C-alpha positions as CSV (number, residue, x, y, z in Angstrom):
1,X,-114.6,-4.2,36.2
2,X,-116.3,-6.0,33.3
3,X,-120.0,-5.5,32.6
4,X,-122.3,-8.5,33.3
5,X,-123.5,-10.3,30.2
6,X,-127.1,-10.4,31.4
7,X,-129.6,-8.3,29.6
8,X,-129.4,-7.7,25.8
9,X,-130.2,-4.1,25.1
10,X,-129.7,-3.9,21.3
11,X,-130.6,-6.6,18.9
12,X,-129.5,-6.4,15.2
13,X,-131.1,-8.9,12.9
14,X,-130.2,-9.7,9.3
15,X,-129.3,-6.1,8.7
16,X,-128.6,-5.0,5.1
17,X,-128.0,-1.5,3.7
18,X,-127.8,-0.7,0.0
19,X,-127.2,2.8,-1.3
20,X,-128.8,3.8,-4.6
21,X,-126.5,4.5,-7.5
22,X,-125.3,3.2,-10.8
23,X,-124.4,0.6,-9.8
24,X,-125.9,0.5,-6.3
25,X,-123.5,0.0,-3.4
26,X,-124.1,-2.6,-0.7
27,X,-122.6,-1.2,2.5
28,X,-123.8,-3.8,5.0
29,X,-124.9,-7.4,4.1
30,X,-126.4,-9.6,6.8
31,X,-125.2,-8.4,10.2
32,X,-126.6,-10.2,13.3
33,X,-125.4,-8.8,16.6
34,X,-126.5,-8.5,20.3
35,X,-125.2,-5.7,22.5
36,X,-125.3,-6.2,26.2
37,X,-126.5,-3.5,28.6
38,X,-123.6,-1.7,30.2
39,X,-120.8,-2.9,27.8
40,X,-118.4,-0.9,25.7
41,X,-118.6,-2.5,22.3
42,X,-115.9,-1.4,19.8
43,X,-116.3,-1.8,16.1
44,X,-113.3,-1.9,13.8
45,X,-112.9,-2.6,10.1
46,X,-111.2,-1.5,6.9
47,X,-111.8,2.1,5.8
48,X,-115.1,2.5,4.0
49,X,-116.4,-0.9,5.1
50,X,-119.7,0.4,6.7
51,X,-118.8,1.1,10.4
52,X,-120.4,4.5,10.4
53,X,-123.4,3.4,8.4
54,X,-124.0,0.7,11.0
55,X,-123.8,3.2,13.8
56,X,-126.1,5.6,12.0
57,X,-128.7,2.8,11.5
58,X,-128.6,2.1,15.3
59,X,-129.0,5.8,15.9
60,X,-132.0,6.0,13.6
61,X,-130.3,8.4,11.2
62,X,-130.3,5.9,8.4
63,X,-132.9,3.3,7.5
64,X,-131.8,-0.2,6.7
65,X,-132.7,-1.7,3.3
66,X,-133.8,-4.9,5.1
67,X,-133.5,-6.4,8.6
68,X,-134.0,-4.5,11.8
69,X,-132.5,-3.0,14.9
70,X,-134.3,-3.3,18.2
71,X,-133.5,-1.3,21.3
72,X,-135.0,-2.6,24.5
73,X,-137.3,-4.8,22.4
74,X,-138.6,-1.9,20.2
75,X,-137.8,-1.6,16.6
76,X,-135.8,1.5,15.8
77,X,-137.8,3.7,13.4
78,X,-135.8,6.9,13.8
79,X,-133.8,9.0,16.3
80,X,-134.9,8.7,19.9
81,X,-134.1,10.0,23.4
82,X,-132.8,6.5,24.4
83,X,-129.8,7.0,22.0
84,X,-127.3,9.8,21.7
85,X,-124.5,10.2,19.2
86,X,-121.1,11.8,19.6
87,X,-119.3,12.7,16.4
88,X,-115.6,13.2,15.6
89,X,-116.2,16.8,14.6
90,X,-117.6,17.8,18.1
91,X,-120.7,19.4,16.5
92,X,-120.9,22.2,19.1
93,X,-122.8,25.4,18.4
94,X,-120.1,28.1,18.1
95,X,-122.5,30.8,19.2
96,X,-123.4,29.0,22.5
97,X,-121.3,28.8,25.6
98,X,-120.3,25.4,26.9
99,X,-123.2,25.6,29.4
100,X,-125.6,26.5,26.5
101,X,-124.3,23.7,24.4
102,X,-124.8,21.1,27.2
103,X,-128.2,22.5,28.0
104,X,-129.4,22.4,24.4
105,X,-131.0,18.9,24.5
106,X,-132.5,19.6,27.9
107,X,-134.2,22.7,26.6
108,X,-136.3,20.5,24.3
109,X,-137.8,18.8,27.4
110,X,-140.4,20.3,29.7
111,X,-138.0,21.3,32.5
112,X,-137.7,24.5,34.4
113,X,-134.7,26.8,33.8
114,X,-133.2,25.9,37.2
115,X,-133.5,22.2,36.4
116,X,-131.9,22.7,33.0
117,X,-129.0,24.6,34.4
118,X,-128.5,22.2,37.3
119,X,-128.4,19.1,35.2
120,X,-126.1,20.8,32.6
121,X,-123.7,21.8,35.4
122,X,-123.8,18.3,36.8
123,X,-122.6,16.8,33.5
124,X,-120.1,19.5,32.9
125,X,-118.6,18.6,36.3
126,X,-118.7,14.9,35.3
127,X,-116.5,15.5,32.3
128,X,-114.1,17.8,34.2
129,X,-115.0,21.1,32.7
130,X,-116.1,23.0,35.8
131,X,-115.1,26.6,35.5
132,X,-115.5,26.6,31.7
133,X,-119.3,27.0,31.6
134,X,-119.2,30.5,30.1
135,X,-116.4,29.8,27.6
136,X,-117.2,29.4,23.9
137,X,-116.0,26.4,21.8
138,X,-113.3,28.3,20.0
139,X,-111.8,29.1,23.4
140,X,-111.2,25.4,24.2
141,X,-108.8,22.8,23.1
142,X,-109.9,19.8,21.0
143,X,-110.0,17.5,23.9
144,X,-112.1,19.9,26.0
145,X,-114.5,20.4,23.1
146,X,-115.0,16.7,22.8
147,X,-115.6,16.5,26.6
148,X,-118.2,19.2,26.1
149,X,-119.8,17.2,23.3
150,X,-119.8,14.1,25.6
151,X,-121.4,16.1,28.4
152,X,-124.2,17.3,26.0
153,X,-124.9,13.7,25.0
154,X,-124.9,12.4,28.6
155,X,-127.1,15.3,29.8
156,X,-130.1,13.9,27.9
157,X,-129.5,10.6,29.9
158,X,-129.7,8.2,27.0
159,X,-129.5,4.5,27.5
160,X,-126.9,4.1,24.7
161,X,-124.0,6.3,23.6
162,X,-123.0,5.9,20.0
163,X,-119.5,7.3,19.4
164,X,-118.2,7.7,15.8
165,X,-114.4,8.1,15.9
166,X,-114.8,10.6,18.7
167,X,-111.1,11.0,19.4
168,X,-109.9,10.7,15.8
169,X,-109.0,14.3,15.4
170,X,-107.0,14.6,18.6
171,X,-103.2,14.3,19.0
172,X,-101.9,11.0,20.4
173,X,-101.4,12.2,23.9
174,X,-104.8,13.9,24.2
175,X,-106.4,10.8,22.6
176,X,-104.9,8.5,25.3
177,X,-106.1,10.9,28.0
178,X,-109.6,11.0,26.6
179,X,-109.7,7.2,26.5
180,X,-109.0,7.2,30.2
181,X,-111.6,9.9,30.8
182,X,-114.2,7.9,28.9
183,X,-113.5,4.9,31.1
184,X,-113.8,7.0,34.2
185,X,-117.2,8.3,33.0
186,X,-118.3,4.8,32.1
187,X,-117.4,3.6,35.6
188,X,-119.7,6.3,37.1
189,X,-122.6,5.9,34.6
190,X,-122.4,2.4,33.3
191,X,-123.8,3.5,30.0
192,X,-123.9,1.1,27.1
193,X,-121.4,2.5,24.6
194,X,-121.0,1.5,20.9
195,X,-117.7,2.9,19.8
196,X,-116.5,3.0,16.2
197,X,-112.7,3.5,15.7
198,X,-109.9,2.9,13.2
199,X,-107.4,2.6,16.1
200,X,-107.0,-1.0,17.2
201,X,-105.0,0.0,20.3
202,X,-107.9,2.2,21.3
203,X,-110.4,-0.6,20.9
204,X,-108.3,-3.0,23.0
205,X,-107.8,-0.4,25.7
206,X,-111.5,0.6,26.2
207,X,-113.6,-2.3,24.7
208,X,-115.2,-5.2,26.5
209,X,-115.8,-6.7,23.0
210,X,-114.4,-5.9,19.6
211,X,-116.4,-6.5,16.5
212,X,-114.2,-6.9,13.5
213,X,-116.0,-6.2,10.2
214,X,-115.0,-7.4,6.8
215,X,-114.2,-5.2,3.8
216,X,-117.3,-3.8,2.1
217,X,-120.0,-5.0,2.1
218,X,-119.6,-5.3,5.9
219,X,-120.2,-8.6,7.6
220,X,-119.0,-9.7,11.0
221,X,-115.7,-11.4,10.5
222,X,-115.2,-12.2,14.2
223,X,-116.0,-10.9,17.7
224,X,-113.2,-10.7,20.2
225,X,-113.9,-10.8,24.0
226,X,-111.4,-8.6,25.8
227,X,-111.0,-10.2,29.2
228,X,-108.2,-7.9,30.5
229,X,-109.2,-5.9,33.6
230,X,-109.5,-2.1,33.6
231,X,-107.5,0.0,33.7
232,X,-105.3,-1.8,31.1
233,X,-101.5,-1.7,30.7
234,X,-100.8,-1.0,27.0
235,X,-97.3,-2.5,27.4
236,X,-98.4,-5.8,29.0
237,X,-97.7,-9.0,26.9
238,X,-101.5,-9.8,27.0
239,X,-102.4,-6.4,25.7
240,X,-99.8,-6.5,22.9
241,X,-100.8,-10.0,21.8
242,X,-104.5,-9.1,21.7
243,X,-103.7,-6.0,19.7
244,X,-101.5,-8.0,17.3
245,X,-104.3,-10.5,16.7
246,X,-106.9,-7.9,15.9
247,X,-104.4,-6.0,13.6
248,X,-103.6,-9.3,11.7
249,X,-107.3,-9.9,11.2
250,X,-107.8,-6.4,9.8
251,X,-104.7,-6.7,7.6
252,X,-106.3,-9.8,5.9
253,X,-109.4,-7.7,5.1
254,X,-107.3,-4.7,3.9
255,X,-105.3,-7.0,1.6
256,X,-108.6,-8.5,0.2
257,X,-109.9,-5.0,-0.5
258,X,-106.6,-4.0,-2.2
259,X,-106.5,-7.1,-4.5
260,X,-110.2,-7.0,-5.3
261,X,-110.1,-3.3,-6.2
262,X,-113.1,-2.5,-3.9
C-alpha cells in the first residue's frame, strides 16, 4: 500500500547550512521540501553532499544558517519527542540489557515501572526480539542490534523516524532482510520515515519518494515518485528501470564533483 498524499507533516523552507571555517563550507543551499504524513521518504546523493546534515537539522541536532523546518506547523528549535533518530552505529548502551536500552527513553517520562516495562516489551515484540530482553548488545548480531535500536526509537512513539544509513554496516543478506522488516513495521505503525541511504536499490525498495540531492552544496536535483506496490520485486523490469534512472542521475552529480574537485 502507498500512503495518502493528504497532510503535510514536515515543511522545509529555503534551508541553508554553512559550516564555519577558512574558507566556510556551504553544505545545504536553498532546499524546499514537503514531507507527507505516513510516507517513507528516501534521500540519496553523492558522498559528502549534505544528506546527514539535512537529517540532523530536521532532528533539531543542527541549527540552519537560514531558512526553517516546521513539524506539524511548529518551527523546529531543537530535539523533540515528536522525532526520533536511528543511527548507523546502533548507539546502544553496552551496560544495559536490550530491555534496558529500549526502556531508556521511557524512563525520562512520568510512567510507572510496570508501564515502562510493558511498553518496552511491546516494541521488542514488534521488532521480533522477544526472548532477547535480558541479553546485552555484544551478545547480538548486527541486524539484531539495529532492531533493538529501532525498538528504542519507536518506544517513545515519535511522529517521525529519522534514519541515517541504518543498515549501512550490515552484510548484504542481513541488509535486505532488515529492509523487509522495516516495511513490516511501517505497515503496522504507519510512521513517517525519512531515510538517508547511499544504496539506490534500498531507496527504490522501501521508498514512496526518492529525493536526489546534488553534489555539495546540496540542492534538490529531482524527486522521484515510486509508484510500485509493496512488497517490491527487485528483479522486475519496472524496479530495474527505476533503479537505473536514479543511478544515472547520481552518476551525473558524482562526475560533476570529480571534475570540479569538490
